[in-house]
N, C-alpha and C positions, 0 to 999 in steps of 0.2 A: 555301211552308213546311209545310202539310200534308203536300204530296207527300214531302218532306223526311224529316218525322218517320217516315211510313209505311214508308221506304225503310230506315230506320235500323232500324225493327223488323224487317223483313225480314231484314236481315243480323245483327242479333242469333238470331234463330231458327236461321239458318244456322249461325252458328256455336256456338251452343249443340249442336244435333245433331253438329256435327263433333266436340265435346268428348265427349260421349257414348261416340259410336263408337271414340274412341281408347282411353278407358278401358275400354271391353268387349274391344276388342283386345288391351288390355295384361295385362287380366286373364284371359283366355282363354290367352294363352301362357303367364303364369307358372303354371296349373294345367294346362298339356297333359301335361308329363313324357314326351313320344315318347322322347327321348333315353335316358334314364334307366331307361327300360322295357326298352331294346334288351338281351337277352341274359338276362332274368328269365324264371325258371322258373313265374312266375306267368301269362305273358304267351302267348298262342297265337296272336298275329299270325305274320307269315313271319318278324321279327327275335328271336321269342321262343325260350324252351328249354322251353315247356311238354310237347310230345310226349316230349323226351327225357328228362325228367325222369319222366313217367307211364311209359316203356319200361322204363328202372330199376326202377321200385316193382312193376312187374307181373312183373319177373325175381325178386322177393326182395331186391334189393340193400338192404344197411343205409345207407339214404340218408336225410336231412332238412334242412331247410332252416335257416339261421341269419341272425336278423333283428336282431342285438344289434352294438357296435364290435367289431374285432378283439382291442381289448386285453381285452374281457372273455371273448372266446372264447378266446385264449390263457392264461387263468386257470381255465379250466373243467377239472377233474380228469379230466373223459370224453372230452377230445381233447387230451390232452397228450401221446399217442404213438399210432403206429398210426394216423393220420388223413390224409384228404386234404380239403383247402378247395378249392373251386373258384370262381373268380370270373370270369364273363364281363362283358365290356365295361367294366371298372371307372373308363373314361375317366381314364386317367394320360397326363398330360402328359410325366413323365419317370418312366421306370422305377428306381427306386431303392428297396431294401429298408431297414424299419426294425429298429433293435436289437430290438424283440418279435418281430418276424417271423423273425429270422434266430434269434434263439433256439428259437423254437419248430420250425423248420424242422430244426436241428440236432439235436433229439432223436429224430429219425426219421419226422418229418410230411413230407407233400407239400403244395407252394403250386402251384396250377395256375391261371394266369392267360393268359386268352384276349383278344387283343385289347391287346396294349400297343402304344404309339405308335411306329412305324417308318417309314422314309423310302420312299417309292415309287421303284423300281426300273424300267429297261429290260425288262420282261418281260410277256408275254400275262394279263391280268387273270382268263381263265378257265383253269384247266389241271386236269388231272389228276395227281395224286402216287402214287407206288408205296407201300404201306403194307403192314405185316405182317396188315391185316384186307381188302387187297384195292385198288383204285383209289379213291382219296378226291378229290373235285373240292371245288378251294378257288377262291374268287372272289376277288383281290387282288392289286395290284400291289407291296404292301408286302413288305418282306424284313428279316430281323433283321440284316443284315451290320453297319451302320453304328450299329446302337444299340448306346450304351455297355456294354462287356464286363461282363456279371455276373461273370465272373472275376473282377474289380476289387474284388468285394464281400466281403471277408473271407474269403477261400477257397472261394466258390464257384466249380465248373470245370466247362467242358463235359465233359458223360458222352455224349452220344449226339444226332445229328439225325435228327429222326423223321419230318420233311416237308422237302424241299428239292427245288430244281432248280440250272439253270447260273446263274441269275440269285441264289441267295441260300439262306437258310432262311427255311421258313414256320413252322418249329414245331421247338424244340430242348429238351432234358433236360440240365441241370446238375445237380452234386452238391454238397452242404454239408454236410461232416462225415456224419453217418448218414441224412439228409434228401434229399429231392428238391427242384429249382425246375423246372415245366415252363412254358415262355412261348409264346405263338403270336402271329403278327403281324394274325390275321384274329379277330374276336368271332364268326365266322357258323359256326363249325366244323360243329356239331349243331344249328343253329338249323330251326325249323321247315320253312323254306324247303325242307331239303335231306333229308326223309321218303324221297325215292325213291333216296338215295344210303345205302344201309345201311353202307357202310363206314366213312362220316362217324361216325354213331353208335357203332358197334363199337369205331373207335379210340380215342373218346374214353372211352367205357365201359372199355377194356380199361385204359388210361393212369391212369383216377382210382380203381380199383380195384385196382392191381395189390399183391401181398403180402397180399391180403385186408383191404386197408385201409378202415375205414368211411369214407363220404361225404357232405360238409358243402358245399352250395350257399349260396354268400355272398349273401342277398338284402339285407342292410343296405346294400350299395353302389346298391342299385336304389331306397333310399327306404323300405323296409320296416322298421317299428319293432315289436318284439313287446311286447304289451301284456299283462300278468299279469291282471288283473281285466275280466273280459268286460263287467262292467255298465257300466264308465266307458270303454269303447273307442271309441264313438260320438263321445263329449262329448270325450276326448282328442285324437280324430283331427282334429275339427270346429278345435277351437283351436289344433292343431298346423298345419292348412292354412291358417285364417285368419291366422297369425304368417308363414307361408312367402309369402304375397301381399303383407301389408303389407311386409314386409323385401325383397321383390323392388321393389315400387313405391318404398320408401325409399332404395334402393341404384341406381334407375335417375338417371341424370344430368338435372338439371332443363333443362337446355339442350336437350336432345334429345327431351325432352318440350314443348317450347315450341315447337321447330323442327316438330315434327309436328303440333303444334296448329296452326300459322301457315300449315302446307302444306295440311292438311285446309281450312282455312277458302277459303284461294285458290283450291282446285281446285273447291271447290262453288260459289263465287261464279262463277267461270269457265263452268261448267258451267250453271248457271242462268240466265247471259245469254247462252247460243249461240242464233243463229236457225236456222231450217229452212234447208238448203241445198237443192241440187238435187234431184229428186227421181231416185233410184236404182232402176230398172227390174229387177227379179229376173229372173235368167236361168233359163230350161228347166234341170233337170238333164239331166246328161249320161248317157246309157245305155249302161252297159259292157257290149258284145258278149260279151265273153268268159262274164262273170258272167250275163247272161241265157241264155246258151247252156247252161252247167253246171245252171243252175236249172230251166230246161226238161227237160233230159235227167233231172235228178234226178225232176222230177214224173213222168215217164213211167215209169222203172223203178220207182217207189212202185208206181202204178199197176198195173203188171204184175207185182208183188210177185216182183223180180227180186234178192232180198237176195243169192243165193248165185253170181249175177254178179257182183256187187259186190264180195263177198268175194274170188273167184276171181282179180279184175283187180287189186285193191288188193293184196290178199296177196301174189300173185307179184311185182309190182312192188316191194315194199316187201322180199319176202325177196332180191330180186336187190341191193337197196341194201345190206342186212346182210351179204350175201355179200362186198361188196365192200371194207366197212369191215373185214370179218374177214380179209381177204387170201385169199378164196377163189373171186375170179375174178366178174365179172358177166355173162358169156357166157350160161351154161345155168343152170339150177337144180340144185343137188347133192343128194345124199341128207339126208334129216332127220337122220340120226344125225351125220352129218359137221358140220353147222350147228349143232345143239346142243352137240356137242363142243367146237367152236371158242367157242361163246357161255361156257360154262362157264370154259374157261381164260382168256379175254380180260376177263371180268366178274367172275369168283369169287362168281357171283348163283347164286340156283336156276331153273332153267329151266321152272319150272312154265307160266308165262304162254306162252313161246315155243312149249312143246309144244301148249296149247289153240290157239295161232294155226295152226300148221303143221296139226293134225288139224282144225280148223275149214273149211280150205279145200276138202276133199272131202266135206265131210259134208253134209246136205240143208239145204233153205233154212231160215233162221231169221226170230225175229219181229222187229219192231223194237228191242223192249226187250235182246233177246240181241245185237241187231246194235251195238247202243250200246255194250254191254260190249266185245264184240270190238275194237271201234275204241278203247277206251279202254286196253285192253291193247297194241294194235298201239304207239299214241303213247309208252307208257310204256317199251316195249321200244326203240324208236328213239330216245326220250330216254336211256335207259342206255348207250347206244353212242355217244352224243355225244362 
């Protein structure tokens, strides 16, 4: 009898641990907000727009963030005309303009939405699209072909295809009376991850400030709320956050919670009752001969201070690879001016890094820090030619 009571107590402890773990996971999931932060100008992660927003600020663009509802935005006399509202990743299941949006656009404003829901097509995931600002890199299979026609929305008509390929349009502009609607199937056109692809940033900057319109970035869709009184900000934020968590837990189906609880308890009990199996002897690590050879060679070159040998060997090999991608052949090295001119024609980018690489191949040996800088610029050029 005593052993039975002891066993029951152990199972209760295990069950309590399972309940606490499930509650903690639920709360953390409710507070995460990673999906809503995608596309936010406050977000400095790869899927955020912090770098693009800062670029526009540094240029002196008339730009600001909006943290109230669209209904309040449309009623503000400061933004009644000659304004662009940018919404990135608004999490729209179905694209549909409201009456308030339609009237605001018709007055001569622009609504730009990046990341509307569109079906995937038989298309390469990563591709370069020709634009007015150069080659734009897009990574998505989604195309706007099968999205319900915006032209059916009270007079909105297709005006221009901004980015497209044989599989369909990725970015299209529509007109609605005096205003414009710009839609894109990707929310990552000018995300932080694309800082090396300058045409991406420049294209969005050009579209969002056409006709010298003032630019507003919608942060309300990312969960940000404007608070007028700074003294009550912390308290209001805490109360709102608490309501969000309680609401999330209240809306969670009870059956799912119970099933998770039972599953957690069963897994814990099963884990606690496992016996030791046969001893598994660890295998000695496999030595990769190629890697060992490369590391040994690198050590010898470093001891001999042969950085110039590395620069010449790697630089010439990479130059031949660039020539092949630019259509200049890979049998022999071409003149530096020929390579630079082909680079500028293909990428529309400044050739400063390329000139630095080509000049460094013939220079005197460099320090380890300078060598690292040289290698980073080499990688940047190779990536921009991909």
